[in-house]
N, CA, C and O atoms as a GROMACS GRO file, in nm:
protein
  572
    1MET      N    1  -1.233  -0.689   0.875
    1MET     CA    2  -1.057  -0.647   0.861
    1MET      C    3  -0.989  -0.766   0.870
    1MET      O    4  -0.890  -0.766   0.943
    2MET      N    5  -1.023  -0.878   0.806
    2MET     CA    6  -0.928  -0.978   0.846
    2MET      C    7  -0.900  -0.976   0.622
    2MET      O    8  -0.806  -1.002   0.547
    3VAL      N    9  -1.035  -0.932   0.605
    3VAL     CA   10  -1.038  -0.900   0.430
    3VAL      C   11  -0.994  -0.834   0.408
    3VAL      O   12  -0.932  -0.829   0.301
    4CYS      N   13  -0.998  -0.738   0.494
    4CYS     CA   14  -0.910  -0.611   0.441
    4CYS      C   15  -0.797  -0.638   0.455
    4CYS      O   16  -0.753  -0.696   0.356
    5ALA      N   17  -0.703  -0.621   0.559
    5ALA     CA   18  -0.565  -0.717   0.479
    5ALA      C   19  -0.501  -0.739   0.413
    5ALA      O   20  -0.403  -0.682   0.364
    6LEU      N   21  -0.569  -0.870   0.394
    6LEU     CA   22  -0.555  -0.977   0.251
    6LEU      C   23  -0.569  -0.902   0.125
    6LEU      O   24  -0.484  -0.902   0.037
    7TRP      N   25  -0.698  -0.829   0.120
    7TRP     CA   26  -0.753  -0.831   0.002
    7TRP      C   27  -0.702  -0.614  -0.058
    7TRP      O   28  -0.673  -0.550  -0.158
    8THR      N   29  -0.716  -0.600   0.050
    8THR     CA   30  -0.726  -0.436   0.003
    8THR      C   31  -0.592  -0.361  -0.167
    8THR      O   32  -0.609  -0.265  -0.243
    9PRO      N   33  -0.491  -0.451  -0.158
    9PRO     CA   34  -0.427  -0.396  -0.218
    9PRO      C   35  -0.484  -0.500  -0.378
    9PRO      O   36  -0.429  -0.455  -0.479
   10VAL      N   37  -0.546  -0.580  -0.399
   10VAL     CA   38  -0.601  -0.592  -0.498
   10VAL      C   39  -0.707  -0.476  -0.574
   10VAL      O   40  -0.704  -0.426  -0.686
   11VAL      N   41  -0.813  -0.454  -0.442
   11VAL     CA   42  -0.881  -0.379  -0.492
   11VAL      C   43  -0.836  -0.242  -0.564
   11VAL      O   44  -0.879  -0.205  -0.673
   12MET      N   45  -0.724  -0.160  -0.467
   12MET     CA   46  -0.672  -0.040  -0.528
   12MET      C   47  -0.596  -0.108  -0.654
   12MET      O   48  -0.584  -0.021  -0.740
   13LEU      N   49  -0.535  -0.241  -0.701
   13LEU     CA   50  -0.511  -0.253  -0.814
   13LEU      C   51  -0.541  -0.226  -0.916
   13LEU      O   52  -0.486  -0.166  -1.008
   14ALA      N   53  -0.693  -0.301  -0.892
   14ALA     CA   54  -0.826  -0.314  -0.983
   14ALA      C   55  -0.889  -0.198  -1.003
   14ALA      O   56  -0.948  -0.216  -1.110
   15LEU      N   57  -0.920  -0.051  -0.951
   15LEU     CA   58  -0.972   0.047  -0.952
   15LEU      C   59  -0.841   0.146  -1.022
   15LEU      O   60  -0.882   0.240  -1.091
   16ILE      N   61  -0.741   0.138  -1.015
   16ILE     CA   62  -0.612   0.122  -1.111
   16ILE      C   63  -0.600   0.144  -1.237
   16ILE      O   64  -0.582   0.225  -1.328
   17THR      N   65  -0.628  -0.019  -1.186
   17THR     CA   66  -0.609  -0.108  -1.374
   17THR      C   67  -0.766   0.045  -1.469
   17THR      O   68  -0.760   0.141  -1.546
   18ALA      N   69  -0.898  -0.044  -1.375
   18ALA     CA   70  -1.014   0.030  -1.481
   18ALA      C   71  -1.026   0.153  -1.536
   18ALA      O   72  -1.071   0.189  -1.644
   19ALA      N   73  -0.964   0.232  -1.420
   19ALA     CA   74  -0.969   0.401  -1.417
   19ALA      C   75  -0.826   0.425  -1.586
   19ALA      O   76  -0.813   0.509  -1.675
   20ALA      N   77  -0.756   0.303  -1.549
   20ALA     CA   78  -0.596   0.337  -1.704
   20ALA      C   79  -0.691   0.304  -1.786
   20ALA      O   80  -0.679   0.357  -1.896
   21TRP      N   81  -0.821   0.206  -1.766
   21TRP     CA   82  -0.913   0.208  -1.878
   21TRP      C   83  -1.000   0.284  -1.950
   21TRP      O   84  -1.041   0.275  -2.066
   22GLY      N   85  -1.020   0.353  -1.869
   22GLY     CA   86  -1.084   0.482  -1.884
   22GLY      C   87  -1.191   0.466  -1.834
   22GLY      O   88  -1.275   0.533  -1.895
   23TRP      N   89  -1.270   0.364  -1.686
   23TRP     CA   90  -1.380   0.313  -1.632
   23TRP      C   91  -1.389   0.451  -1.548
   23TRP      O   92  -1.275   0.486  -1.518
   24GLY      N   93  -1.467   0.522  -1.509
   24GLY     CA   94  -1.481   0.706  -1.464
   24GLY      C   95  -1.391   0.746  -1.475
   24GLY      O   96  -1.322   0.717  -1.378
   25VAL      N   97  -1.340   0.806  -1.546
   25VAL     CA   98  -1.232   0.832  -1.649
   25VAL      C   99  -1.329   0.952  -1.779
   25VAL      O  100  -1.415   0.916  -1.860
   26SER      N  101  -1.266   1.113  -1.752
   26SER     CA  102  -1.357   1.217  -1.820
   26SER      C  103  -1.226   1.122  -2.001
   26SER      O  104  -1.127   1.050  -1.986
   27PRO      N  105  -1.291   1.168  -2.141
   27PRO     CA  106  -1.199   1.104  -2.218
   27PRO      C  107  -1.083   1.154  -2.205
   27PRO      O  108  -0.979   1.089  -2.218
   28ASP      N  109  -1.090   1.283  -2.177
   28ASP     CA  110  -0.959   1.409  -2.187
   28ASP      C  111  -0.859   1.350  -2.111
   28ASP      O  112  -0.740   1.381  -2.124
   29ARG      N  113  -0.909   1.245  -2.013
   29ARG     CA  114  -0.802   1.188  -1.910
   29ARG      C  115  -0.804   1.088  -1.888
   29ARG      O  116  -0.830   1.046  -1.775
   30VAL      N  117  -0.774   1.009  -1.995
   30VAL     CA  118  -0.766   0.871  -1.960
   30VAL      C  119  -0.607   0.860  -1.990
   30VAL      O  120  -0.563   0.775  -1.913
   31ALA      N  121  -0.529   0.898  -2.051
   31ALA     CA  122  -0.449   0.899  -2.167
   31ALA      C  123  -0.299   0.940  -1.965
   31ALA      O  124  -0.196   0.882  -1.930
   32LEU      N  125  -0.381   1.065  -1.899
   32LEU     CA  126  -0.328   1.049  -1.786
   32LEU      C  127  -0.336   0.958  -1.697
   32LEU      O  128  -0.240   0.914  -1.634
   33ALA      N  129  -0.496   0.910  -1.681
   33ALA     CA  130  -0.451   0.799  -1.586
   33ALA      C  131  -0.347   0.654  -1.579
   33ALA      O  132  -0.298   0.591  -1.485
   34HIS      N  133  -0.343   0.635  -1.777
   34HIS     CA  134  -0.265   0.527  -1.823
   34HIS      C  135  -0.176   0.557  -1.754
   34HIS      O  136  -0.172   0.499  -1.645
   35ARG      N  137  -0.061   0.667  -1.788
   35ARG     CA  138   0.051   0.704  -1.682
   35ARG      C  139   0.052   0.663  -1.622
   35ARG      O  140   0.136   0.574  -1.608
   36HIS      N  141  -0.091   0.705  -1.480
   36HIS     CA  142  -0.022   0.782  -1.327
   36HIS      C  143  -0.044   0.566  -1.331
   36HIS      O  144   0.071   0.522  -1.333
   37GLY      N  145  -0.138   0.457  -1.332
   37GLY     CA  146  -0.132   0.381  -1.318
   37GLY      C  147  -0.047   0.331  -1.337
   37GLY      O  148  -0.022   0.276  -1.230
   38TRP      N  149   0.047   0.298  -1.423
   38TRP     CA  150   0.251   0.273  -1.465
   38TRP      C  151   0.295   0.359  -1.377
   38TRP      O  152   0.413   0.325  -1.375
   39LEU      N  153   0.286   0.454  -1.294
   39LEU     CA  154   0.409   0.520  -1.202
   39LEU      C  155   0.285   0.429  -1.113
   39LEU      O  156   0.317   0.319  -1.159
   40ALA      N  157   0.199   0.405  -1.044
   40ALA     CA  158   0.188   0.356  -0.913
   40ALA      C  159   0.241   0.225  -0.916
   40ALA      O  160   0.345   0.191  -0.859
   41VAL      N  161   0.171   0.156  -0.980
   41VAL     CA  162   0.273  -0.010  -1.000
   41VAL      C  163   0.416   0.037  -0.998
   41VAL      O  164   0.479  -0.004  -0.901
   42ALA      N  165   0.478   0.107  -1.076
   42ALA     CA  166   0.668   0.116  -1.048
   42ALA      C  167   0.685   0.136  -0.921
   42ALA      O  168   0.771   0.082  -0.851
   43ALA      N  169   0.564   0.254  -0.869
   43ALA     CA  170   0.613   0.261  -0.726
   43ALA      C  171   0.589   0.156  -0.621
   43ALA      O  172   0.646   0.131  -0.515
   44ALA      N  173   0.465   0.090  -0.696
   44ALA     CA  174   0.496   0.028  -0.493
   44ALA      C  175   0.574  -0.099  -0.525
   44ALA      O  176   0.584  -0.173  -0.428
   45VAL      N  177   0.644  -0.152  -0.661
   45VAL     CA  178   0.695  -0.263  -0.657
   45VAL      C  179   0.877  -0.222  -0.632
   45VAL      O  180   0.965  -0.308  -0.622
   46LEU      N  181   0.895  -0.094  -0.628
   46LEU     CA  182   0.974  -0.012  -0.620
   46LEU      C  183   1.031   0.029  -0.454
   46LEU      O  184   1.144   0.054  -0.410
   47VAL      N  185   0.891   0.023  -0.386
   47VAL     CA  186   0.911   0.059  -0.240
   47VAL      C  187   0.971  -0.045  -0.170
   47VAL      O  188   1.043  -0.044  -0.070
   48ARG      N  189   0.911  -0.174  -0.269
   48ARG     CA  190   0.910  -0.346  -0.216
   48ARG      C  191   1.025  -0.375  -0.252
   48ARG      O  192   1.083  -0.469  -0.198
   49VAL      N  193   1.068  -0.323  -0.324
   49VAL     CA  194   1.242  -0.407  -0.388
   49VAL      C  195   1.312  -0.337  -0.253
   49VAL      O  196   1.367  -0.423  -0.184
   50LEU      N  197   1.324  -0.186  -0.193
   50LEU     CA  198   1.385  -0.118  -0.166
   50LEU      C  199   1.363  -0.161  -0.032
   50LEU      O  200   1.471  -0.204   0.009
   51GLN      N  201   1.267  -0.171   0.066
   51GLN     CA  202   1.209  -0.216   0.168
   51GLN      C  203   1.293  -0.375   0.185
   51GLN      O  204   1.377  -0.416   0.265
   52GLU      N  205   1.256  -0.407   0.122
   52GLU     CA  206   1.290  -0.587   0.140
   52GLU      C  207   1.421  -0.644   0.237
   52GLU      O  208   1.438  -0.735   0.318
   53PRO      N  209   1.505  -0.530   0.176
   53PRO     CA  210   1.705  -0.603   0.281
   53PRO      C  211   1.684  -0.525   0.401
   53PRO      O  212   1.753  -0.554   0.499
   54LEU      N  213   1.574  -0.400   0.413
   54LEU     CA  214   1.556  -0.353   0.540
   54LEU      C  215   1.462  -0.377   0.602
   54LEU      O  216   1.433  -0.274   0.663
   55SER      N  217   1.390  -0.458   0.627
   55SER     CA  218   1.314  -0.577   0.672
   55SER      C  219   1.383  -0.689   0.751
   55SER      O  220   1.399  -0.725   0.867
   56ARG      N  221   1.411  -0.719   0.650
   56ARG     CA  222   1.512  -0.852   0.683
   56ARG      C  223   1.630  -0.829   0.778
   56ARG      O  224   1.672  -0.904   0.866
   57TRP      N  225   1.687  -0.680   0.731
   57TRP     CA  226   1.805  -0.653   0.876
   57TRP      C  227   1.768  -0.627   0.985
   57TRP      O  228   1.848  -0.636   1.078
   58TRP      N  229   1.609  -0.578   1.011
   58TRP     CA  230   1.588  -0.539   1.101
   58TRP      C  231   1.509  -0.659   1.156
   58TRP      O  232   1.522  -0.696   1.272
   59ASP      N  233   1.442  -0.709   1.082
   59ASP     CA  234   1.414  -0.851   1.130
   59ASP      C  235   1.323  -0.875   1.300
   59ASP      O  236   1.322  -0.958   1.391
   60ARG      N  237   1.232  -0.695   1.250
   60ARG     CA  238   1.113  -0.717   1.439
   60ARG      C  239   1.035  -0.830   1.460
   60ARG      O  240   0.981  -0.880   1.362
   61PRO      N  241   1.020  -0.874   1.561
   61PRO     CA  242   0.981  -0.958   1.587
   61PRO      C  243   0.786  -0.898   1.563
   61PRO      O  244   0.779  -0.780   1.596
   62ARG      N  245   0.701  -0.932   1.534
   62ARG     CA  246   0.548  -0.962   1.462
   62ARG      C  247   0.458  -0.894   1.630
   62ARG      O  248   0.516  -0.876   1.737
   63PRO      N  249   0.374  -0.880   1.613
   63PRO     CA  250   0.264  -0.873   1.763
   63PRO      C  251   0.274  -0.956   1.797
   63PRO      O  252   0.343  -0.974   1.897
   64PHE      N  253   0.214  -1.051   1.737
   64PHE     CA  254   0.174  -1.192   1.781
   64PHE      C  255   0.281  -1.304   1.854
   64PHE      O  256   0.250  -1.387   1.939
   65GLU      N  257   0.421  -1.281   1.790
   65GLU     CA  258   0.551  -1.330   1.866
   65GLU      C  259   0.554  -1.295   2.015
   65GLU      O  260   0.589  -1.372   2.105
   66ALA      N  261   0.521  -1.192   2.028
   66ALA     CA  262   0.473  -1.116   2.166
   66ALA      C  263   0.361  -1.167   2.269
   66ALA      O  264   0.364  -1.135   2.388
   67GLY      N  265   0.236  -1.269   2.199
   67GLY     CA  266   0.184  -1.278   2.250
   67GLY      C  267   0.090  -1.306   2.183
   67GLY      O  268   0.037  -1.412   2.152
   68TYR      N  269   0.059  -1.141   2.149
   68TYR     CA  270  -0.155  -1.132   2.086
   68TYR      C  271  -0.105  -1.280   1.983
   68TYR      O  272  -0.012  -1.334   1.923
   69ALA      N  273  -0.260  -1.290   2.022
   69ALA     CA  274  -0.330  -1.381   1.910
   69ALA      C  275  -0.340  -1.314   1.828
   69ALA      O  276  -0.368  -1.197   1.853
   70PRO      N  277  -0.316  -1.369   1.655
   70PRO     CA  278  -0.347  -1.325   1.501
   70PRO      C  279  -0.485  -1.287   1.486
   70PRO      O  280  -0.578  -1.278   1.566
   71LEU      N  281  -0.477  -1.270   1.387
   71LEU     CA  282  -0.679  -1.296   1.335
   71LEU      C  283  -0.616  -1.346   1.206
   71LEU      O  284  -0.694  -1.422   1.149
   72LEU      N  285  -0.495  -1.330   1.136
   72LEU     CA  286  -0.410  -1.446   1.018
   72LEU      C  287  -0.314  -1.485   1.063
   72LEU      O  288  -0.252  -1.437   1.158
   73ALA      N  289  -0.286  -1.588   0.993
   73ALA     CA  290  -0.185  -1.674   0.984
   73ALA      C  291  -0.062  -1.598   0.914
   73ALA      O  292  -0.076  -1.562   0.797
   74HIS      N  293   0.059  -1.571   0.983
   74HIS     CA  294   0.159  -1.511   0.926
   74HIS      C  295   0.280  -1.556   0.973
   74HIS      O  296   0.294  -1.614   1.080
   75GLY      N  297   0.420  -1.516   0.850
   75GLY     CA  298   0.531  -1.579   0.878
   75GLY      C  299   0.584  -1.527   1.007
   75GLY      O  300   0.524  -1.429   1.050
   76ARG      N  301   0.686  -1.574   1.078
   76ARG     CA  302   0.767  -1.466   1.149
   76ARG      C  303   0.878  -1.328   1.078
   76ARG      O  304   0.934  -1.304   0.971
   77GLY      N  305   0.860  -1.262   1.226
   77GLY     CA  306   0.923  -1.174   1.196
   77GLY      C  307   0.922  -1.047   1.033
   77GLY      O  308   0.856  -1.065   0.930
   78GLY      N  309   1.000  -0.947   1.060
   78GLY     CA  310   1.007  -0.876   0.882
   78GLY      C  311   0.840  -0.758   0.966
   78GLY      O  312   0.736  -0.706   0.925
   79SER      N  313   0.893  -0.769   1.055
   79SER     CA  314   0.710  -0.655   1.106
   79SER      C  315   0.744  -0.534   1.003
   79SER      O  316   0.666  -0.491   0.917
   80PHE      N  317   0.940  -0.465   1.042
   80PHE     CA  318   0.981  -0.333   1.029
   80PHE      C  319   1.053  -0.326   0.914
   80PHE      O  320   1.147  -0.397   0.879
   81PRO      N  321   0.977  -0.198   0.835
   81PRO     CA  322   0.849  -0.196   0.802
   81PRO      C  323   0.774  -0.225   0.744
   81PRO      O  324   0.803  -0.319   0.671
   82SER      N  325   0.657  -0.182   0.735
   82SER     CA  326   0.525  -0.226   0.671
   82SER      C  327   0.517  -0.298   0.560
   82SER      O  328   0.410  -0.352   0.590
   83ASN      N  329   0.546  -0.350   0.440
   83ASN     CA  330   0.543  -0.372   0.311
   83ASN      C  331   0.364  -0.389   0.238
   83ASN      O  332   0.313  -0.407   0.127
   84HIS      N  333   0.320  -0.370   0.370
   84HIS     CA  334   0.148  -0.336   0.263
   84HIS      C  335   0.121  -0.192   0.265
   84HIS      O  336   0.068  -0.098   0.205
   85ALA      N  337   0.188  -0.229   0.370
   85ALA     CA  338   0.160   0.005   0.399
   85ALA      C  339   0.231   0.028   0.313
   85ALA      O  340   0.157   0.092   0.238
   86ALA      N  341   0.348   0.022   0.254
   86ALA     CA  342   0.410   0.100   0.181
   86ALA      C  343   0.358   0.128   0.057
   86ALA      O  344   0.344   0.242   0.013
   87GLY      N  345   0.321  -0.005  -0.019
   87GLY     CA  346   0.243  -0.005  -0.158
   87GLY      C  347   0.148   0.019  -0.125
   87GLY      O  348   0.104   0.095  -0.212
   88ALA      N  349   0.041  -0.001  -0.015
   88ALA     CA  350  -0.054   0.081  -0.029
   88ALA      C  351  -0.059   0.194  -0.065
   88ALA      O  352  -0.135   0.215  -0.159
   89PHE      N  353   0.027   0.325  -0.001
   89PHE     CA  354   0.037   0.389  -0.022
   89PHE      C  355   0.157   0.490  -0.104
   89PHE      O  356   0.173   0.612  -0.096
   90ALA      N  357   0.227   0.390  -0.180
   90ALA     CA  358   0.285   0.386  -0.299
   90ALA      C  359   0.177   0.408  -0.398
   90ALA      O  360   0.166   0.513  -0.461
   91LEU      N  361   0.100   0.308  -0.408
   91LEU     CA  362  -0.029   0.329  -0.555
   91LEU      C  363  -0.104   0.474  -0.458
   91LEU      O  364  -0.111   0.576  -0.526
   92ALA      N  365  -0.150   0.485  -0.334
   92ALA     CA  366  -0.243   0.593  -0.381
   92ALA      C  367  -0.193   0.737  -0.359
   92ALA      O  368  -0.256   0.843  -0.367
   93SER      N  369  -0.108   0.722  -0.340
   93SER     CA  370   0.009   0.861  -0.416
   93SER      C  371   0.060   0.920  -0.532
   93SER      O  372   0.075   1.036  -0.571
   94ALA      N  373   0.092   0.771  -0.592
   94ALA     CA  374   0.103   0.812  -0.708
   94ALA      C  375   0.029   0.834  -0.808
   94ALA      O  376   0.035   0.879  -0.922
   95PHE      N  377  -0.063   0.778  -0.713
   95PHE     CA  378  -0.241   0.772  -0.861
   95PHE      C  379  -0.317   0.894  -0.808
   95PHE      O  380  -0.398   0.905  -0.900
   96ALA      N  381  -0.334   0.948  -0.763
   96ALA     CA  382  -0.309   1.110  -0.648
   96ALA      C  383  -0.373   1.181  -0.732
   96ALA      O  384  -0.473   1.244  -0.699
   97GLY      N  385  -0.324   1.180  -0.849
   97GLY     CA  386  -0.359   1.315  -0.922
   97GLY      C  387  -0.419   1.303  -1.101
   97GLY      O  388  -0.409   1.372  -1.202
   98VAL      N  389  -0.485   1.163  -1.061
   98VAL     CA  390  -0.635   1.098  -1.143
   98VAL      C  391  -0.734   1.172  -1.086
   98VAL      O  392  -0.742   1.140  -0.968
   99PRO      N  393  -0.852   1.294  -1.128
   99PRO     CA  394  -0.951   1.306  -1.039
   99PRO      C  395  -1.061   1.255  -1.037
   99PRO      O  396  -1.117   1.205  -1.134
  100GLY      N  397  -1.114   1.264  -0.901
  100GLY     CA  398  -1.160   1.108  -0.852
  100GLY      C  399  -1.158   0.956  -0.824
  100GLY      O  400  -1.233   0.860  -0.835
  101TYR      N  401  -0.997   0.992  -0.769
  101TYR     CA  402  -0.940   0.809  -0.771
  101TYR      C  403  -0.854   0.859  -0.665
  101TYR      O  404  -0.768   0.779  -0.625
  102GLY      N  405  -0.860   1.008  -0.594
  102GLY     CA  406  -0.734   0.979  -0.513
  102GLY      C  407  -0.789   0.973  -0.350
  102GLY      O  408  -0.728   0.909  -0.265
  103PRO      N  409  -0.882   1.030  -0.330
  103PRO     CA  410  -0.943   0.996  -0.233
  103PRO      C  411  -0.975   0.912  -0.151
  103PRO      O  412  -0.978   0.910  -0.028
  104VAL      N  413  -1.011   0.809  -0.266
  104VAL     CA  414  -1.105   0.660  -0.250
  104VAL      C  415  -0.944   0.542  -0.231
  104VAL      O  416  -0.931   0.426  -0.191
  105LEU      N  417  -0.861   0.628  -0.274
  105LEU     CA  418  -0.726   0.513  -0.259
  105LEU      C  419  -0.653   0.533  -0.162
  105LEU      O  420  -0.587   0.439  -0.118
  106TRP      N  421  -0.641   0.708  -0.081
  106TRP     CA  422  -0.617   0.731   0.064
  106TRP      C  423  -0.667   0.662   0.130
  106TRP      O  424  -0.610   0.590   0.211
  107VAL      N  425  -0.851   0.670   0.101
  107VAL     CA  426  -0.951   0.612   0.266
  107VAL      C  427  -0.864   0.390   0.246
  107VAL      O  428  -0.813   0.314   0.328
  108LEU      N  429  -0.886   0.382   0.144
  108LEU     CA  430  -0.807   0.213   0.137
  108LEU      C  431  -0.659   0.175   0.158
  108LEU      O  432  -0.601   0.067   0.151
  109ALA      N  433  -0.625   0.278   0.180
  109ALA     CA  434  -0.443   0.244   0.219
  109ALA      C  435  -0.424   0.265   0.311
  109ALA      O  436  -0.326   0.208   0.362
  110GLY      N  437  -0.530   0.390   0.419
  110GLY     CA  438  -0.546   0.407   0.554
  110GLY      C  439  -0.603   0.291   0.610
  110GLY      O  440  -0.562   0.261   0.722
  111TRP      N  441  -0.696   0.213   0.555
  111TRP     CA  442  -0.802   0.147   0.659
  111TRP      C  443  -0.648  -0.028   0.617
  111TRP      O  444  -0.608  -0.101   0.707
  112LEU      N  445  -0.616  -0.038   0.507
  112LEU     CA  446  -0.549  -0.099   0.534
  112LEU      C  447  -0.431  -0.140   0.628
  112LEU      O  448  -0.388  -0.248   0.670
  113ALA      N  449  -0.393   0.007   0.645
  113ALA     CA  450  -0.271   0.021   0.798
  113ALA      C  451  -0.330   0.001   0.888
  113ALA      O  452  -0.267  -0.033   0.988
  114LEU      N  453  -0.461   0.011   0.895
  114LEU     CA  454  -0.515  -0.030   1.019
  114LEU      C  455  -0.546  -0.174   1.068
  114LEU      O  456  -0.541  -0.222   1.181
  115ALA      N  457  -0.570  -0.210   0.987
  115ALA     CA  458  -0.653  -0.366   0.902
  115ALA      C  459  -0.466  -0.461   0.959
  115ALA      O  460  -0.447  -0.576   0.997
  116ARG      N  461  -0.414  -0.402   0.949
  116ARG     CA  462  -0.256  -0.465   0.978
  116ARG      C  463  -0.234  -0.480   1.094
  116ARG      O  464  -0.176  -0.578   1.140
  117VAL      N  465  -0.288  -0.359   1.176
  117VAL     CA  466  -0.227  -0.359   1.337
  117VAL      C  467  -0.392  -0.432   1.409
  117VAL      O  468  -0.420  -0.510   1.500
  118TYR      N  469  -0.444  -0.381   1.342
  118TYR     CA  470  -0.583  -0.488   1.429
  118TYR      C  471  -0.579  -0.650   1.394
  118TYR      O  472  -0.649  -0.743   1.434
  119CYS      N  473  -0.488  -0.646   1.320
  119CYS     CA  474  -0.491  -0.820   1.304
  119CYS      C  475  -0.404  -0.881   1.330
  119CYS      O  476  -0.371  -0.998   1.314
  120GLY      N  477  -0.346  -0.759   1.393
  120GLY     CA  478  -0.173  -0.900   1.489
  120GLY      C  479  -0.087  -0.850   1.373
  120GLY      O  480   0.016  -0.916   1.390
  121LEU      N  481  -0.068  -0.780   1.273
  121LEU     CA  482   0.027  -0.863   1.239
  121LEU      C  483   0.124  -0.756   1.187
  121LEU      O  484   0.208  -0.773   1.098
  122HIS      N  485   0.090  -0.600   1.280
  122HIS     CA  486   0.219  -0.531   1.276
  122HIS      C  487   0.201  -0.418   1.386
  122HIS      O  488   0.094  -0.404   1.445
  123HIS      N  489   0.295  -0.348   1.408
  123HIS     CA  490   0.250  -0.302   1.558
  123HIS      C  491   0.247  -0.107   1.523
  123HIS      O  492   0.330  -0.076   1.608
  124PRO      N  493   0.219  -0.016   1.479
  124PRO     CA  494   0.150   0.110   1.479
  124PRO      C  495   0.347   0.203   1.398
  124PRO      O  496   0.388   0.300   1.334
  125VAL      N  497   0.367   0.150   1.427
  125VAL     CA  498   0.553   0.237   1.370
  125VAL      C  499   0.528   0.147   1.263
  125VAL      O  500   0.488   0.213   1.168
  126ASP      N  501   0.534   0.034   1.236
  126ASP     CA  502   0.535  -0.047   1.099
  126ASP      C  503   0.460  -0.014   1.011
  126ASP      O  504   0.473  -0.038   0.891
  127VAL      N  505   0.364   0.052   1.070
  127VAL     CA  506   0.226   0.093   0.891
  127VAL      C  507   0.251   0.245   0.889
  127VAL      O  508   0.204   0.303   0.791
  128VAL      N  509   0.319   0.322   0.983
  128VAL     CA  510   0.316   0.437   0.962
  128VAL      C  511   0.510   0.465   0.921
  128VAL      O  512   0.538   0.576   0.877
  129ALA      N  513   0.564   0.415   0.930
  129ALA     CA  514   0.690   0.408   0.832
  129ALA      C  515   0.704   0.321   0.690
  129ALA      O  516   0.793   0.342   0.608
  130GLY      N  517   0.638   0.255   0.680
  130GLY     CA  518   0.589   0.201   0.489
  130GLY      C  519   0.518   0.300   0.487
  130GLY      O  520   0.564   0.380   0.405
  131ALA      N  521   0.405   0.346   0.548
  131ALA     CA  522   0.286   0.424   0.475
  131ALA      C  523   0.404   0.598   0.456
  131ALA      O  524   0.391   0.691   0.377
  132LEU      N  525   0.466   0.584   0.521
  132LEU     CA  526   0.548   0.728   0.456
  132LEU      C  527   0.627   0.719   0.334
  132LEU      O  528   0.617   0.756   0.216
  133HIS      N  529   0.724   0.643   0.422
  133HIS     CA  530   0.810   0.544   0.270
  133HIS      C  531   0.744   0.542   0.134
  133HIS      O  532   0.785   0.590   0.028
  134GLY      N  533   0.618   0.467   0.164
  134GLY     CA  534   0.559   0.450  -0.006
  134GLY      C  535   0.486   0.564  -0.044
  134GLY      O  536   0.436   0.551  -0.156
  135ALA      N  537   0.454   0.711   0.031
  135ALA     CA  538   0.396   0.773  -0.017
  135ALA      C  539   0.481   0.858  -0.117
  135ALA      O  540   0.450   0.904  -0.227
  136LEU      N  541   0.604   0.866  -0.041
  136LEU     CA  542   0.677   0.955  -0.048
  136LEU      C  543   0.769   0.885  -0.134
  136LEU      O  544   0.872   0.948  -0.155
  137MET      N  545   0.761   0.788  -0.182
  137MET     CA  546   0.820   0.718  -0.327
  137MET      C  547   0.675   0.701  -0.460
  137MET      O  548   0.699   0.693  -0.580
  138GLY      N  549   0.562   0.700  -0.413
  138GLY     CA  550   0.483   0.781  -0.516
  138GLY      C  551   0.467   0.898  -0.542
  138GLY      O  552   0.458   0.917  -0.664
  139SER      N  553   0.459   1.007  -0.468
  139SER     CA  554   0.500   1.115  -0.508
  139SER      C  555   0.596   1.149  -0.529
  139SER      O  556   0.571   1.216  -0.630
  140TRP      N  557   0.728   1.160  -0.509
  140TRP     CA  558   0.855   1.132  -0.589
  140TRP      C  559   0.838   1.062  -0.788
  140TRP      O  560   0.894   1.120  -0.881
  141LEU      N  561   0.765   0.952  -0.803
  141LEU     CA  562   0.784   0.938  -0.920
  141LEU      C  563   0.631   1.030  -1.001
  141LEU      O  564   0.637   1.095  -1.105
  142ALA      N  565   0.524   1.010  -0.927
  142ALA     CA  566   0.467   1.114  -0.964
  142ALA      C  567   0.468   1.250  -1.058
  142ALA      O  568   0.406   1.286  -1.158
  143ARG      N  569   0.588   1.315  -0.959
  143ARG     CA  570   0.586   1.470  -0.980
  143ARG      C  571   0.626   1.506  -1.100
  143ARG      O  572   0.629   1.625  -1.130
   0.00000   0.00000   0.00000
């Protein structure tokens, strides 16, 4: 779970990059994958830019600040909403239109959200809020 909490976004970006270059995509869908790859990255960046001020303003303590022993080291505060969940779900929703990749990315995004809670870095509501925001942003950009 610790590896997942840290490295899932990198794996998701690697899959999206590979698809955008034609790996596992039929030749007639490479342009679609390329377009959605850029949209996915844009969605993840945009959701982070929009959430950062909210996270700083809300400044919700992380679970380990209330006594839960975290499995990973992390800075204090800024737990709500989860930027990791938002970014992962933005990537998944913006790239969902590329055949064969959507389900894999959705599962990875969900696994990341669970790992962030399991590792003591977020409360469940933090990852739900981040996931909703990310999914909405990715869907909106990819429409």
